[in-house]
C-alpha positions in Angstrom: 96.6 98.3 88.2 97.1 94.9 87.6 98.8 91.5 89.0 100.6 90.3 86.3 103.5 87.6 86.1 106.4 86.5 83.7 104.8 84.7 80.7 108.2 83.5 79.2 108.7 79.6 80.4 110.8 78.1 83.6 114.6 77.0 82.0 114.1 72.7 81.0 115.5 70.7 83.9 118.3 69.8 81.8 119.9 73.0 81.4 123.1 73.8 83.4 122.9 75.7 86.6 123.6 80.0 86.5 126.7 80.7 88.5 126.9 83.9 88.8 124.5 86.5 88.7 125.2 90.1 87.4 123.3 92.8 89.5 123.7 96.6 88.0 122.1 99.9 89.4 120.6 101.6 86.7 122.9 104.6 85.9 120.0 107.3 86.9 120.1 106.3 90.3 124.1 107.7 91.3 122.9 111.0 89.2 120.7 111.4 91.4 122.5 110.6 94.7 125.1 113.1 92.8 122.5 115.4 92.3 121.2 115.3 95.8 124.4 115.7 97.2 126.7 112.7 98.6 126.9 114.3 102.0 123.2 115.1 103.6 123.5 115.9 107.3 119.7 116.8 107.4 117.6 113.0 107.7 114.9 114.8 105.9 117.0 115.5 102.9 118.0 111.6 102.7 114.4 110.6 102.9 113.7 113.1 100.2 116.5 111.1 98.4 115.3 107.7 98.7 111.4 109.4 98.1 112.9 110.5 94.4 114.5 107.5 93.8 111.3 105.7 94.7 109.3 107.7 92.5 111.7 107.7 89.7 111.8 104.0 89.4 108.5 102.8 88.6 108.6 105.0 86.1 112.0 103.5 84.5 109.9 100.4 84.9 112.9 98.9 87.1 110.3 97.6 89.8 107.9 99.3 91.9 108.0 102.3 93.6 110.7 101.7 96.4 113.8 102.7 97.2 116.4 102.5 100.3 119.9 105.0 101.1 122.8 103.4 103.3 124.4 106.5 105.1 126.2 108.0 107.9 123.6 109.3 110.6 126.3 111.5 112.0 128.1 113.2 108.8 125.2 112.6 106.2 127.7 110.3 103.8 126.2 108.6 101.7 127.9 105.0 101.0 124.7 103.9 99.2 121.8 103.9 97.2 119.4 101.3 96.1 115.9 100.4 94.2 113.6 98.0 93.7 115.1 95.7 90.6 112.4 92.7 90.9 111.4 93.4 87.0 114.8 94.7 85.8 116.7 91.4 87.2 113.7 89.5 87.4 114.6 88.3 90.6 112.0 88.5 93.4 114.8 88.9 96.3 116.0 92.4 94.9 114.0 95.1 96.9 115.4 98.4 97.4 116.8 97.5 101.1 118.8 93.9 99.5 120.3 96.1 96.9 121.0 99.1 99.0 122.8 96.9 102.1 124.5 94.5 99.1 126.1 97.4 97.5 127.1 99.4 101.0 128.7 96.2 102.4 130.6 95.7 98.9 131.7 99.1 99.1 132.3 99.2 103.1 134.3 95.3 102.5 131.9 93.5 105.1 129.2 91.5 105.4 128.3 93.3 109.1 128.0 96.7 108.5 128.7 97.2 112.0 132.0 96.6 111.3 132.6 99.4 110.0 133.8 101.5 112.8 131.0 104.1 112.6 127.0 104.4 113.0 125.2 103.3 109.8 121.7 104.0 109.1 119.4 102.7 106.3 116.6 105.1 105.0 113.4 103.7 103.8 110.4 105.5 102.0 108.2 102.8 104.1 108.6 100.0 106.7 110.3 96.9 105.5 108.3 94.0 104.1 108.4 90.9 105.7 111.6 89.6 103.5 113.5 93.3 104.3 112.7 92.9 107.5 115.1 89.5 108.1 117.7 91.1 105.7 118.1 94.8 107.6 118.3 92.5 110.7 121.1 91.1 110.0 123.2 93.6 107.9 124.6 95.0 110.9 123.0 98.6 110.4 122.3 100.3 113.8 119.5 102.8 112.7 116.6 102.5 110.5 114.6 105.3 109.6 111.6 105.1 107.7 108.7 107.4 105.9 105.4 105.0 107.9 104.4 102.0 108.7 101.0 100.4 107.9 99.2 99.0 105.5 98.5 102.0 103.4 101.7 100.9 100.9 99.1 97.4 100.2 95.9 99.9 99.7 97.3 102.4 97.3 99.9 99.7 95.5 98.7 96.0 95.7 101.7 94.8 96.9 101.7 92.2 99.6 104.4 93.0 102.6 103.6 89.8 104.3 102.7 88.9 107.6 105.0 91.0 109.7 105.1 90.4 113.8 103.2 93.6 115.7 106.4 94.2 117.4 108.8 94.2 114.9 110.2 97.5 116.1 110.8 96.0 119.3 112.9 93.4 117.9 115.2 96.3 116.2 115.4 97.7 119.3 116.7 94.9 121.0 118.8 94.1 119.1 120.7 97.6 118.6 119.2 99.1 115.8 117.2 102.1 116.5 113.6 102.9 114.5 112.9 106.2 113.6 109.7 106.8 111.6 107.2 109.0 110.3 109.8 111.2 108.5 108.4 112.7 105.2 105.4 110.4 105.6 102.5 111.9 103.4 105.2 112.7 100.8 106.1 108.5 100.7 102.4 108.2 100.7 101.9 110.4 97.4 104.6 108.6 95.3 102.7 105.0 96.5 99.5 107.0 95.2 100.5 108.1 92.1 102.3 104.3 91.4 98.8 102.9 92.5 96.7 105.4 90.1 98.6 103.9 86.8 96.6 101.4 84.7 99.9 99.5 83.2 102.2 98.7 86.2 103.2 95.3 87.2 102.2 94.1 90.9 104.6 91.3 91.2 103.2 89.3 93.9 103.7 85.9 93.4 101.1 83.2 92.1 100.3 81.7 95.1 99.4 84.9 96.8 96.4 85.6 94.6 94.8 82.1 95.2 95.4 80.9 98.9 94.7 82.9 101.9 97.1 83.3 104.8 96.3 81.5 108.2 
Protein backbone atom coordinates (compact mmCIF):
# COMPACT_ATOMS: atom_id res chain seq x y z
CA UNK A 1 0.00 0.00 0.00
CA UNK A 2 1.38 3.39 -0.92
CA UNK A 3 0.31 6.92 -0.09
CA UNK A 4 0.29 8.85 -3.31
CA UNK A 5 -0.69 12.22 -4.66
CA UNK A 6 -1.36 13.61 -8.13
CA UNK A 7 1.80 14.45 -10.03
CA UNK A 8 0.16 16.63 -12.67
CA UNK A 9 0.81 20.37 -12.17
CA UNK A 10 -2.06 22.58 -11.10
CA UNK A 11 -3.64 24.79 -13.72
CA UNK A 12 -1.93 28.20 -14.01
CA UNK A 13 -3.54 31.06 -12.12
CA UNK A 14 -4.59 32.76 -15.35
CA UNK A 15 -6.53 29.81 -16.68
CA UNK A 16 -10.27 30.22 -17.21
CA UNK A 17 -12.63 29.15 -14.45
CA UNK A 18 -14.34 25.76 -14.68
CA UNK A 19 -18.04 26.40 -15.13
CA UNK A 20 -19.44 22.87 -15.06
CA UNK A 21 -18.77 19.46 -13.56
CA UNK A 22 -19.67 16.18 -15.20
CA UNK A 23 -19.97 13.39 -12.63
CA UNK A 24 -20.73 10.02 -14.19
CA UNK A 25 -21.07 6.68 -12.42
CA UNK A 26 -19.21 3.79 -14.02
CA UNK A 27 -21.67 1.66 -16.06
CA UNK A 28 -20.89 -1.41 -13.99
CA UNK A 29 -22.59 0.19 -10.96
CA UNK A 30 -25.95 0.03 -12.71
CA UNK A 31 -25.16 -3.51 -13.84
CA UNK A 32 -24.54 -4.56 -10.23
CA UNK A 33 -27.74 -2.92 -9.01
CA UNK A 34 -29.82 -4.61 -11.69
CA UNK A 35 -28.20 -7.96 -10.97
CA UNK A 36 -28.94 -7.63 -7.25
CA UNK A 37 -32.47 -6.41 -7.84
CA UNK A 38 -33.82 -2.88 -7.74
CA UNK A 39 -36.13 -3.82 -4.86
CA UNK A 40 -34.38 -5.31 -1.80
CA UNK A 41 -36.71 -5.49 1.23
CA UNK A 42 -34.07 -7.17 3.43
CA UNK A 43 -31.59 -4.70 4.93
CA UNK A 44 -28.83 -7.31 4.70
CA UNK A 45 -29.42 -7.57 0.96
CA UNK A 46 -29.10 -3.80 0.65
CA UNK A 47 -25.82 -3.99 2.56
CA UNK A 48 -24.63 -6.88 0.39
CA UNK A 49 -25.17 -4.67 -2.63
CA UNK A 50 -23.08 -1.90 -1.04
CA UNK A 51 -20.36 -4.41 -0.23
CA UNK A 52 -20.29 -5.78 -3.78
CA UNK A 53 -20.00 -2.26 -5.14
CA UNK A 54 -17.23 -1.39 -2.67
CA UNK A 55 -15.28 -4.55 -3.43
CA UNK A 56 -15.46 -3.98 -7.17
CA UNK A 57 -14.81 -0.23 -7.04
CA UNK A 58 -11.17 -0.41 -6.04
CA UNK A 59 -10.51 -3.19 -8.54
CA UNK A 60 -11.98 -0.99 -11.28
CA UNK A 61 -9.68 1.87 -10.24
CA UNK A 62 -12.42 4.41 -9.54
CA UNK A 63 -11.44 5.03 -5.93
CA UNK A 64 -11.33 3.38 -2.54
CA UNK A 65 -13.38 0.40 -1.29
CA UNK A 66 -16.42 2.42 -0.35
CA UNK A 67 -20.01 2.36 -1.60
CA UNK A 68 -23.43 3.58 -0.57
CA UNK A 69 -27.03 2.83 -1.47
CA UNK A 70 -30.09 5.08 -1.06
CA UNK A 71 -33.31 3.16 -0.58
CA UNK A 72 -36.82 3.13 0.81
CA UNK A 73 -36.36 0.98 3.94
CA UNK A 74 -40.06 0.06 3.98
CA UNK A 75 -40.33 -1.34 0.47
CA UNK A 76 -36.66 -1.91 -0.33
CA UNK A 77 -36.87 0.21 -3.49
CA UNK A 78 -33.36 1.30 -4.53
CA UNK A 79 -33.34 4.98 -5.47
CA UNK A 80 -29.62 5.37 -6.17
CA UNK A 81 -26.22 3.86 -5.60
CA UNK A 82 -22.82 5.48 -5.42
CA UNK A 83 -19.18 4.52 -5.17
CA UNK A 84 -16.06 6.45 -4.26
CA UNK A 85 -15.00 8.36 -7.37
CA UNK A 86 -12.03 10.34 -6.04
CA UNK A 87 -9.55 8.79 -8.46
CA UNK A 88 -11.96 8.68 -11.39
CA UNK A 89 -12.88 12.37 -11.07
CA UNK A 90 -9.84 13.90 -9.40
CA UNK A 91 -12.19 15.44 -6.84
CA UNK A 92 -11.60 14.86 -3.13
CA UNK A 93 -15.28 15.30 -2.25
CA UNK A 94 -16.50 12.42 -4.42
CA UNK A 95 -16.91 9.93 -1.59
CA UNK A 96 -19.50 7.20 -1.93
CA UNK A 97 -22.04 8.86 0.35
CA UNK A 98 -21.82 12.14 -1.56
CA UNK A 99 -22.27 10.48 -4.94
CA UNK A 100 -25.15 8.26 -3.81
CA UNK A 101 -26.98 11.13 -2.12
CA UNK A 102 -26.43 13.43 -5.09
CA UNK A 103 -27.84 10.94 -7.58
CA UNK A 104 -30.79 10.22 -5.26
CA UNK A 105 -31.54 13.92 -4.86
CA UNK A 106 -31.39 14.35 -8.63
CA UNK A 107 -33.67 11.39 -9.24
CA UNK A 108 -36.21 12.38 -6.58
CA UNK A 109 -36.05 16.06 -7.51
CA UNK A 110 -35.11 17.63 -4.20
CA UNK A 111 -32.03 18.60 -2.22
CA UNK A 112 -34.04 17.55 0.86
CA UNK A 113 -34.72 13.83 0.70
CA UNK A 114 -37.21 14.11 3.56
CA UNK A 115 -39.48 15.90 1.07
CA UNK A 116 -39.92 12.65 -0.84
CA UNK A 117 -42.96 11.83 1.27
CA UNK A 118 -41.66 8.41 2.21
CA UNK A 119 -38.76 7.08 4.32
CA UNK A 120 -35.28 7.37 2.85
CA UNK A 121 -32.35 5.30 4.11
CA UNK A 122 -28.64 5.55 3.33
CA UNK A 123 -26.76 2.24 3.50
CA UNK A 124 -22.96 2.52 3.72
CA UNK A 125 -20.26 -0.09 4.14
CA UNK A 126 -18.79 1.76 7.16
CA UNK A 127 -19.42 4.79 9.32
CA UNK A 128 -19.13 8.00 7.27
CA UNK A 129 -15.91 9.98 7.46
CA UNK A 130 -15.93 13.46 8.96
CA UNK A 131 -16.79 15.08 5.61
CA UNK A 132 -19.61 12.67 4.79
CA UNK A 133 -20.94 13.02 8.33
CA UNK A 134 -22.07 16.51 7.40
CA UNK A 135 -23.26 15.47 3.96
CA UNK A 136 -25.50 12.78 5.45
CA UNK A 137 -26.82 15.12 8.13
CA UNK A 138 -27.93 17.76 5.62
CA UNK A 139 -29.28 15.33 3.02
CA UNK A 140 -32.72 14.75 4.51
CA UNK A 141 -32.39 11.00 5.00
CA UNK A 142 -34.26 9.57 7.95
CA UNK A 143 -32.08 6.49 8.48
CA UNK A 144 -28.40 5.61 8.28
CA UNK A 145 -27.46 1.93 8.15
CA UNK A 146 -23.78 1.03 8.37
CA UNK A 147 -21.74 -2.16 8.44
CA UNK A 148 -19.74 -0.96 11.41
CA UNK A 149 -17.77 1.79 13.09
CA UNK A 150 -14.31 2.04 14.59
CA UNK A 151 -10.73 2.56 13.48
CA UNK A 152 -10.49 -0.75 11.62
CA UNK A 153 -11.03 0.98 8.31
CA UNK A 154 -8.05 3.26 8.94
CA UNK A 155 -5.88 0.39 10.16
CA UNK A 156 -6.72 -1.86 7.24
CA UNK A 157 -6.72 0.71 4.43
CA UNK A 158 -4.56 3.62 5.55
CA UNK A 159 -7.27 6.21 4.87
CA UNK A 160 -7.71 9.16 7.23
CA UNK A 161 -11.35 9.33 8.32
CA UNK A 162 -10.93 12.60 10.20
CA UNK A 163 -11.72 13.71 13.78
CA UNK A 164 -15.21 12.28 14.25
CA UNK A 165 -16.93 13.38 17.44
CA UNK A 166 -17.69 10.69 20.01
CA UNK A 167 -21.42 11.42 20.06
CA UNK A 168 -21.84 11.31 16.27
CA UNK A 169 -24.70 8.80 16.41
CA UNK A 170 -26.57 10.76 19.07
CA UNK A 171 -26.26 13.89 16.92
CA UNK A 172 -27.91 12.04 14.04
CA UNK A 173 -30.66 10.74 16.30
CA UNK A 174 -31.23 14.26 17.66
CA UNK A 175 -31.94 15.37 14.10
CA UNK A 176 -34.35 12.55 13.38
CA UNK A 177 -31.90 10.22 11.64
CA UNK A 178 -32.07 6.68 12.99
CA UNK A 179 -28.71 4.90 13.11
CA UNK A 180 -28.40 1.15 12.67
CA UNK A 181 -24.98 -0.48 12.79
CA UNK A 182 -23.19 -3.84 12.66
CA UNK A 183 -24.95 -5.07 9.53
CA UNK A 184 -22.56 -7.61 7.90
CA UNK A 185 -19.64 -6.12 9.78
CA UNK A 186 -17.25 -9.03 9.18
CA UNK A 187 -17.96 -9.00 5.45
CA UNK A 188 -17.20 -5.28 5.34
CA UNK A 189 -13.90 -5.77 7.14
CA UNK A 190 -12.97 -8.48 4.64
CA UNK A 191 -13.38 -5.96 1.79
CA UNK A 192 -11.12 -3.46 3.56
CA UNK A 193 -8.54 -6.16 4.25
CA UNK A 194 -8.53 -7.18 0.60
CA UNK A 195 -7.86 -3.58 -0.36
CA UNK A 196 -5.14 -3.16 2.25
CA UNK A 197 -3.35 -6.30 1.12
CA UNK A 198 -2.84 -4.90 -2.37
CA UNK A 199 0.55 -3.32 -3.07
CA UNK A 200 -0.59 -1.12 -5.94
CA UNK A 201 -3.34 1.01 -4.39
CA UNK A 202 -3.41 4.77 -3.99
CA UNK A 203 -4.25 6.06 -0.52
CA UNK A 204 -5.37 9.55 -1.43
CA UNK A 205 -5.01 11.39 1.86
CA UNK A 206 -4.17 15.05 1.36
CA UNK A 207 -0.45 15.94 1.43
CA UNK A 208 -0.63 17.76 4.73
CA UNK A 209 -2.15 14.80 6.56
CA UNK A 210 1.09 12.86 6.26
CA UNK A 211 3.20 15.58 7.85
CA UNK A 212 0.90 17.35 10.30
CA UNK A 213 -0.07 15.92 13.67
CA UNK A 214 -3.67 16.63 14.62
CA UNK A 215 -4.13 18.67 17.79
